[in-house]
N, C-alpha and C positions, 0 to 999 in steps of 0.2 A: 082474537087473533085468527087469521086465515091459515091455510096450509097449502103446501105445494107437494104434489104426488107425481112421481114419474113411473110409468108402466112401460115395460119392454116386452115385446112378443119374443119369447125364447124357445119357441117350438118351430118345427119345420112346416107347419100348416098355418093358414090364416086364422085370425082370432077376431071374435066379435066383441065390441065394447058397447054397452048400452049406457049412454050418458043421460043423467037426470040431475043436472046441476042448476042451481038458481043464482041470481044476482050476477049474471054475466052481461046483461044488457043495461040494467040500471044498478047503480051502486047502492049498497046499504046506506040508509039515511042516518045522519046524526040526530041526536035528541037534545033539546035544551041548549042549543048553541054548539053542540059537538059537530065535528067535521064528518063529512060522508066518508065511508070506508072505500076500499078499492073494489073495482069490478073484477069478477072472476073471468077466467078464460080457459079454453081447451085448445092446445096446440099440438099438432102432429108433426113428427120429424120431417115429413115431406113438405112442410110449409102450410098445410091446411089449417084453418081455424074454423072447425065445424060448429054448428049450432049446439048449444048446451043440452038439447033434448034429443039429439040425433043418435042413431045407432051407426057405429063405425065398423067397417070391415078393415082389419089391419093385417098387412102382410108380415111374414117372418122378418124379424129384425127391426120392425117399426117401433118407434117410441112415442108415447103420448105424455104430455105434461098437463096436469090438471092444477090450475091455480084457483083455489076455492077461497072466496072471501070470508072474512070474519064479519063483524058488525060495524056500524058507524060509532062515532065517539059519543060520549055522554058528558054534557056540560062544556062550556068554553074552555079550550085547551090552555089559555093563559091563566086560568084559575087553578090549574093543577100545581101542587107544590113542587118547586124546582128540585128538591131532594128526591121526590118520587120519579120525576122525569129522569134524573141521573140514574136511579136504580133501574129504570126501564132500559136505558142505554147500556149499562153494565151487563144486564141480563140478555141483551141482544134483541129486545123487542122494538127498539127505536134507534135510528142512527143518530150520530152527532148532528148531522145536517137537518134532519127532521126535528130534533129537539129544538134547534134554533129557529127554523122556519115555521113550524106548526105550534110549538109551545112557548117560544120566546125565551128559551133557556140556553145559556152559553156554557158549553162544556169544552175543555181543552181536549182535542182529539188524541193527543199523545199520552197525557197523564190521566185522562178521564176524571178530571177534577172540575167541580162546579165553580164557575166564576160568578159569584153572587152580585158583585157590583155591575158587571157588564149585563147580567140578566135584568137587573132592576132598570138600567138605562134603556135596554132594548124594549122591555115591556112598557115603560113610560112613553117612549117615542111612538110605539104602535098605538097606545091609547090616545096620545095627542093627535096622531094622524087620523084616527077614527072619528074625532069630534067634527060636527058640521061647522 
């Protein structure tokens, strides 16, 4: 899992932030069929998107958002048990949309119940589409 950190300059003087963050240009790679992770980024409230290894001088009131990536996936996402994907949705790690798009798992967005039949059909259709 990645993380998002927001820093705000709450002093009346400028503040120096020394960035030393990785995986902002190239996403973390997946392994054994796992999907690549998200790329990280550094965003300043004035719209700047500085290099991830840059020292920034920030004025009072400025805010910096650091979106730091986690890792890539391990193993093909369609091999993950649907019940585990459901648990990830309930725990807030994966959205209902990502469960469907990336994992082929259909979850009712209101009740957060797994639709096993629709999941089987979606995964079977994706498997059939992947055949040459």
